[in-house]
C-alpha positions in Angstrom: 0.0 0.0 0.0 1.0 3.6 -0.5 0.8 6.4 2.0 -1.0 9.3 0.2 -0.8 11.8 3.0 2.0 14.4 2.8 3.0 14.1 6.5 3.0 10.4 7.1 5.3 9.2 9.9 8.0 6.5 9.9 8.9 5.1 13.3 12.2 3.3 12.8 12.3 1.9 16.3 8.7 0.8 16.4 8.1 -0.7 12.9 5.9 -3.8 12.6 7.0 -6.5 10.3 3.5 -6.7 8.9 2.5 -4.4 6.0 0.5 -1.3 6.9 -0.6 1.9 5.0 2.3 3.6 3.4 4.5 0.6 3.3 5.6 -1.7 0.5 7.4 -4.9 1.5 9.7 -7.2 -0.4 9.2 -10.9 -0.2 12.8 -12.1 -0.4 15.7 -11.2 1.8 18.6 -11.7 -0.7 19.2 -13.7 -3.8 21.6 -16.5 -3.3 24.9 -17.0 -5.2 28.3 -18.7 -5.2 31.0 -17.2 -3.1 34.2 -16.0 -4.7 37.8 -16.0 -3.4 39.4 -12.9 -2.1 41.7 -11.6 0.7 40.6 -10.9 4.2 40.5 -8.1 6.8 40.6 -9.6 10.2 38.5 -8.7 13.3 38.2 -10.2 16.7 36.5 -13.5 17.0 35.4 -15.9 19.7 32.6 -13.7 21.3 29.2 -15.1 22.2 26.1 -13.5 20.7 23.5 -11.8 23.0 20.7 -13.9 24.3 17.0 -13.3 24.4 15.2 -15.1 27.3 18.1 -17.5 27.8 18.6 -18.5 24.2 20.6 -17.1 21.2 18.8 -14.2 19.6 16.6 -15.3 16.8 18.0 -12.9 14.2 21.7 -13.7 14.9 23.2 -16.4 12.7 26.5 -18.3 12.5 28.5 -19.7 9.5 26.7 -22.7 7.9 23.2 -21.5 8.7 21.1 -20.7 5.5 20.3 -17.2 6.7 24.0 -16.5 7.2 25.0 -17.6 3.8 22.2 -15.7 2.1 23.1 -12.5 3.9 26.9 -12.5 3.2 26.4 -13.1 -0.5 26.2 -9.9 -2.5 25.8 -9.0 -6.2 29.6 -9.1 -6.7 30.7 -12.5 -5.6 34.4 -11.6 -5.8 34.0 -10.3 -2.3 34.1 -12.8 0.5 32.5 -11.8 3.8 33.0 -14.2 6.6 31.9 -12.5 9.8 31.6 -14.3 13.1 27.9 -13.4 13.2 25.3 -12.1 10.8 22.5 -10.0 12.3 19.4 -9.8 10.1 17.9 -6.5 11.2 14.2 -5.8 10.8 14.0 -2.7 12.9 16.4 0.1 13.9 16.6 -1.4 17.4 18.1 -4.6 15.9 20.8 -2.4 14.3 21.4 -0.7 17.6 21.7 -4.0 19.5 24.3 -5.3 17.0 26.3 -2.1 17.1 26.3 -1.9 20.9 27.4 -5.5 21.2 30.2 -4.8 18.7 31.2 -1.7 20.7 31.4 -3.7 23.9 33.5 -6.4 22.3 35.6 -4.1 20.1 34.4 -5.8 16.9 34.4 -4.2 13.5 31.0 -3.9 11.8 29.9 -4.2 8.2 26.5 -3.2 6.8 25.0 -4.7 3.6 21.7 -4.9 1.8 22.2 -5.7 -1.9 26.0 -5.7 -2.0 26.1 -4.2 -5.4 29.4 -2.4 -4.8 32.6 -4.6 -4.7 33.6 -3.1 -1.3 36.1 -5.2 0.7 36.6 -8.7 1.8 36.9 -9.5 5.5 36.9 -12.2 8.1 35.6 -11.8 11.7 33.4 -9.1 13.2 29.7 -8.6 12.6 27.7 -8.1 9.4 24.4 -6.3 9.8 22.1 -7.2 7.0 19.5 -4.5 6.4 17.9 -6.2 3.4 14.7 -6.9 5.4 14.2 -3.2 6.3 12.2 -2.6 3.3 9.6 0.1 4.1 8.6 2.7 1.5 6.6 5.8 2.0 5.9 8.1 -0.9 4.4 11.5 -0.2 3.1 12.8 -3.6 2.1 16.3 -2.2 5.7 17.0 -1.2 7.3 14.9 -3.9 9.4 13.0 -1.4 10.0 9.4 -0.3 11.1 7.8 2.9 12.7 4.4 2.6 14.4 1.8 4.7 17.9 0.5 3.8 16.6 -2.7 2.3 14.7 -1.0 -0.5 16.0 -1.0 -4.1 15.3 1.4 -7.0 12.8 -0.9 -8.8 10.6 -0.8 -5.7 10.8 2.9 -5.3 10.0 3.4 -9.0 7.1 1.0 -8.8 5.5 3.2 -6.1 6.5 6.7 -7.1 5.5 6.2 -10.8 1.8 5.9 -9.7 2.0 9.6 -8.9 4.0 10.6 -11.9 7.2 10.9 -9.8 10.7 9.5 -10.2 13.8 9.3 -8.2 17.5 9.6 -9.2 17.8 5.9 -9.8 20.9 3.9 -10.5 21.5 1.9 -13.7 19.6 -1.1 -12.5 16.5 -1.7 -10.5 18.3 -4.0 -8.1 20.6 -1.3 -6.9 20.0 -0.5 -3.2 18.7 3.1 -2.7 20.5 3.9 0.6 24.0 2.6 -0.2 24.0 4.1 -3.7 22.8 7.5 -2.4 25.3 7.6 0.5 28.1 7.2 -2.2 26.7 10.1 -4.2 24.3 8.4 -6.6 25.0 8.9 -10.3 21.8 8.4 -12.2 22.1 7.4 -15.9 18.5 8.5 -16.5 18.2 11.9 -14.7 21.7 12.8 -13.4 22.6 15.7 -15.7 19.1 17.2 -15.2 18.9 16.9 -11.4 22.4 16.2 -10.0 23.6 13.7 -7.5 21.1 11.7 -5.5 22.9 12.7 -2.3 22.1 16.3 -3.1 18.4 15.7 -2.6 18.5 13.9 0.8 16.6 15.9 3.4 16.8 13.6 6.5 18.3 10.4 7.7 18.2 8.2 10.8 21.6 6.7 11.5 23.0 4.4 14.2 26.4 5.6 15.1 29.2 3.6 16.8 27.9 4.3 20.3 24.6 2.6 19.4 22.6 5.8 19.4 19.9 6.4 16.8 20.5 9.9 15.5 18.4 12.1 13.3 20.5 14.1 10.8 19.1 16.9 8.7 20.4 20.2 7.3 19.6 21.8 10.7 20.4 19.0 13.2 23.6 16.9 13.4 24.8 19.0 10.5 28.4 17.7 10.4 27.2 14.1 10.4 24.6 15.0 7.7 27.3 16.5 5.5 29.7 13.6 5.9 27.3 10.7 5.5 26.2 12.0 2.2 29.2 11.0 0.1 31.1 9.3 3.0 29.3 6.0 2.3 29.2 3.6 5.3 32.0 5.2 7.3 29.8 7.1 9.8 27.1 4.6 10.9 24.2 2.5 9.6 21.4 4.4 8.0 18.0 3.0 9.0 15.8 5.5 7.2 16.4 8.0 4.4 14.2 10.8 3.1 14.8 12.3 -0.4 13.2 14.2 -3.2 11.4 12.9 -6.2 10.8 14.6 -9.6 7.8 14.9 -11.9 8.9 12.5 -14.6 6.5 10.1 -16.2 8.2 9.3 -19.5 11.7 9.3 -21.1 13.0 9.2 -24.7 15.8 6.7 -24.0 17.5 3.5 -24.7 20.7 2.3 -26.4 22.0 2.3 -30.0 24.5 -0.6 -30.5 27.0 -0.7 -33.4 29.6 -3.3 -34.4 32.8 -2.6 -32.5 34.6 -2.1 -35.8 32.6 1.2 -36.1 34.1 2.6 -32.9 36.5 5.0 -34.8 33.4 6.5 -36.4 31.0 6.4 -33.5 33.1 7.6 -30.5 34.0 11.0 -31.9 30.5 11.6 -33.0 29.1 10.7 -29.5 31.7 12.9 -27.8 31.0 16.0 -29.9 27.2 15.4 -29.7 27.3 15.1 -25.9 29.3 18.3 -25.6 26.4 20.3 -27.0 23.5 18.2 -25.6 21.2 20.0 -23.2 21.0 19.1 -19.5 17.8 17.2 -20.2 20.1 14.6 -21.8 22.1 12.1 -19.7 24.3 9.9 -21.8 27.2 7.4 -21.8 29.2 5.3 -24.2 30.4 1.7 -23.6 32.4 -0.9 -25.5 30.7 -4.2 -24.5 31.5 -7.8 -25.0 28.1 -9.4 -24.7 27.6 -13.0 -23.6 25.9 -15.6 -25.8 23.0 -15.6 -23.4 19.4 -16.1 -24.5 18.4 -13.0 -22.5 20.6 -10.8 -24.8 18.7 -9.6 -28.0 19.6 -11.8 -30.9 21.2 -9.0 -33.1 23.9 -8.4 -30.5 24.0 -11.7 -28.7 27.6 -12.8 -28.1 29.0 -9.8 -30.0 31.6 -7.1 -29.4 29.8 -3.8 -29.7 29.8 -0.1 -29.1 26.7 1.0 -27.1 25.6 4.6 -27.0 23.1 5.2 -24.1 20.7 8.1 -24.1 18.1 9.4 -21.7 16.1 12.5 -22.7 13.4 14.2 -20.6 11.1 16.0 -23.0 9.0 15.7 -26.1 9.8 12.5 -28.0 9.8 14.3 -31.3 12.5 16.7 -30.0 14.3 13.6 -28.6 14.3 11.9 -32.0 15.7 15.1 -33.6 18.4 15.3 -30.9 19.4 11.6 -31.4 19.5 11.8 -35.2 23.3 12.5 -35.4 24.0 9.4 -33.4 21.8 7.3 -35.7 23.7 8.6 -38.7 27.1 7.8 -37.2 27.2 4.2 -38.4 24.8 1.4 -39.3 23.4 0.0 -36.0 22.9 -3.6 -35.0 20.2 -2.6 -32.5 18.4 0.6 -31.7 16.2 0.6 -28.6 16.0 4.4 -28.2 12.3 5.3 -28.1 9.7 6.8 -25.9 9.2 4.8 -22.7 7.6 5.0 -19.3 10.1 5.9 -16.7 9.5 2.5 -15.1 11.5 1.0 -18.1 14.6 3.1 -17.4 16.7 0.0 -16.8 16.6 -0.7 -20.5 19.1 2.1 -21.0 22.0 0.2 -19.5 20.4 -3.3 -19.4 22.8 -4.4 -16.7 23.1 -8.1 -15.9 21.0 -9.4 -13.1 23.9 -11.1 -11.1 25.3 -12.4 -8.9 28.5 -12.3 -10.8 32.3 -12.2 -10.3 33.2 -8.7 -11.4 36.6 -6.9 -11.2 36.3 -3.1 -11.5 38.5 0.0 -11.9 37.4 3.6 -12.3 38.5 7.2 -12.5 37.3 10.7 -13.5 38.4 12.4 -16.7 38.8 16.1 -17.4 38.6 15.7 -21.1 38.2 13.2 -23.9 40.3 14.3 -26.9 40.9 12.2 -30.0 44.0 10.6 -28.4 41.9 9.4 -25.4 39.3 7.9 -27.7 42.0 6.1 -29.8 43.6 4.8 -26.6 40.3 3.2 -25.7 39.8 1.7 -29.1 43.4 0.3 -29.1 42.9 -1.4 -25.7 39.2 -2.3 -25.8 38.1 -2.2 -29.5 38.3 -4.7 -32.3 41.3 -7.1 -32.3 42.5 -5.6 -29.0 42.3 -8.9 -27.1 40.7 -7.2 -24.2 39.2 -9.5 -21.5 37.1 -6.7 -20.1 33.3 -7.1 -20.4 32.7 -3.3 -20.3 34.7 -0.2 -20.9 32.5 2.8 -20.2 32.5 6.6 -20.3 29.7 8.5 -18.6 29.2 12.2 -19.4 29.0 14.4 -16.3 28.4 18.1 -16.2 25.0 19.7 -16.1 23.4 19.7 -12.7 26.1 17.1 -11.6 28.6 20.0 -11.7 26.4 22.4 -9.6 27.0 23.1 -5.9 24.1 21.7 -3.9 21.8 23.9 -1.8 23.0 21.9 1.3 26.7 21.0 0.9 27.8 17.4 1.1 31.0 15.4 0.9 30.3 14.4 -2.8 33.2 15.9 -4.7 35.0 16.1 -8.0 32.0 18.0 -9.5 34.4 19.6 -12.0 35.0 16.3 -13.8 33.7 16.0 -17.3 33.4 12.2 -17.5 33.5 9.1 -15.4 35.6 6.2 -16.7 34.7 2.7 -15.6 35.7 -0.8 -16.6 34.6 -4.2 -15.3 35.7 -7.7 -16.3 33.6 -10.8 -15.4 36.0 -13.6 -15.0 36.3 -17.2 -13.8 39.0 -18.0 -11.3 41.6 -18.9 -13.9 41.3 -15.5 -15.6 41.2 -13.3 -12.6 44.9 -12.2 -12.7 44.6 -11.2 -16.4 41.4 -9.2 -15.9 42.7 -7.4 -12.8 45.9 -6.4 -14.6 44.0 -5.4 -17.8 41.6 -3.2 -15.8 44.6 -1.4 -14.1 46.2 -1.0 -17.5 43.2 0.7 -18.9 42.9 3.1 -16.1 46.6 3.9 -16.3 46.4 4.4 -20.0 43.7 7.1 -19.5 45.9 8.9 -16.9 46.9 11.8 -19.2 43.3 12.9 -19.3 42.3 12.0 -15.7 41.6 14.4 -12.8 43.2 12.1 -10.3 39.8 11.6 -8.6 37.5 8.5 -8.3 33.9 7.8 -7.7 33.5 6.0 -4.3 30.6 3.8 -5.5 32.8 2.4 -8.3 36.0 1.7 -6.2 37.0 -1.9 -6.4 37.9 -4.5 -3.8 41.5 -3.9 -4.8 41.4 -0.2 -3.8 41.0 -0.4 0.0 44.1 1.5 1.0 43.3 5.0 2.6 45.3 6.6 -0.3 42.9 4.9 -2.8 39.9 6.1 -0.8 41.2 9.6 -0.5 41.0 9.9 -4.3 37.2 9.8 -4.0 37.1 13.2 -2.2 38.1 16.8 -2.8 41.4 17.7 -1.2 39.9 20.1 1.4 37.1 17.7 2.3 39.0 14.6 3.3 40.6 16.0 6.5 37.1 17.2 7.5 35.7 13.7 6.9 38.5 12.2 9.0 37.8 14.6 11.8 34.1 13.9 11.8 34.9 10.2 11.8 37.0 10.7 14.9 34.0 12.3 16.6 31.5 9.6 15.9 33.6 6.5 15.5 37.0 7.1 17.2 37.8 3.3 17.3 37.0 2.9 13.6 34.3 0.3 14.1 32.8 0.9 10.7 36.0 0.1 8.8 34.9 -2.9 6.8 34.2 -0.6 3.8 36.3 1.8 1.7 37.5 3.2 4.9 38.2 6.8 6.1 40.3 6.3 9.3 39.6 8.7 12.1 42.2 11.4 12.9 
């Protein structure tokens, strides 16, 4: 059901597990999947879980139990999480109990819902699964939503679209709203029109390392509010998030796919076209090696292609005129760009459903001259021998470059493009894929800003020096100082960590 009143309440510490007005619940906790092999970050082990009425607490699970294995398996199975306990949280007080227990026993804490980002592998400590915290309240009169940390973008879109509203969704409906937003939130559908998802957060409830449930807004807990929006999971566990929605019912969007041999013709046309596109256009380009899977459309199944992605908010006749230069760049294998309901936005990227073993690398680019395009073609195009499944450039700018009304830790707003590559590899090809991903990023260094997007950092980039790249130079010391104030023992370190100073 959907709450249609503009001032509906959400009591994180008193939620019922049964559905009630204003709430939409998911039926499944997490999809299962195979575990991959990776390194470990150690925590203290050997503690005993808290007891309820003389027996182990019913939502605490140990290795080998089905609930444990489901909770530790995320979208990217290259990450191995082997905590001593998994706490399946259904209410904010479950989160508080887990954090207070960890504080008493000096244990590190990891939080996970969908596990889309690679994050870091670890052994020991406590994992708090928030996948069951799946409340959604949409307030159409204020064009806002309030969600729990288990909610994904498909669920928000399903509810908000009934009122002609849309959020700044990620590239796939299975992306978790809270984790994505706390990392900035780069929407491939509405990003250039409305900016970073974190810019539109108005309130959060967050459990900090002392086990307290704090409410952070622009007026209250202002330093924590600034840091958590962009600082990812370093400052606590968010149990409720409020954010703005936008009046978008339809898009003119999709992807045009060309043979990879057409890359020398298509890439310069896309770059020049994007440079003059209005902010109502959000776009990216990718070189893809598509699998021979029945779910892939037959014209591109199993093929090496260039995919130009487009999302335009406006009249479809105007959209067709805007896209015409792209359609003229080369003969297409597949053209899905058309008017669509916003609920079909996932078609633009058509991400795989997962779980999958993905090895990622990323960076921001200041420019994309001919030399940069040729470098990409040489390393990822026809006859390159590239093992990477995707090599992508997303155009930034527009509202993504604007300073938000309420400042946040999301930085690098002056970057022109985001560069991202991922290889999906079986164990015997892991070393090659990792090395090739690093080679691609290094090859783009002449045009890079030196920054990185925190949501795209890989499991190989866990050193504080790697994490520092995700933030503006002046912001990182402030983040580390705020961290010291709310988590001086660095309990929330099982992530791309900002150590306290």
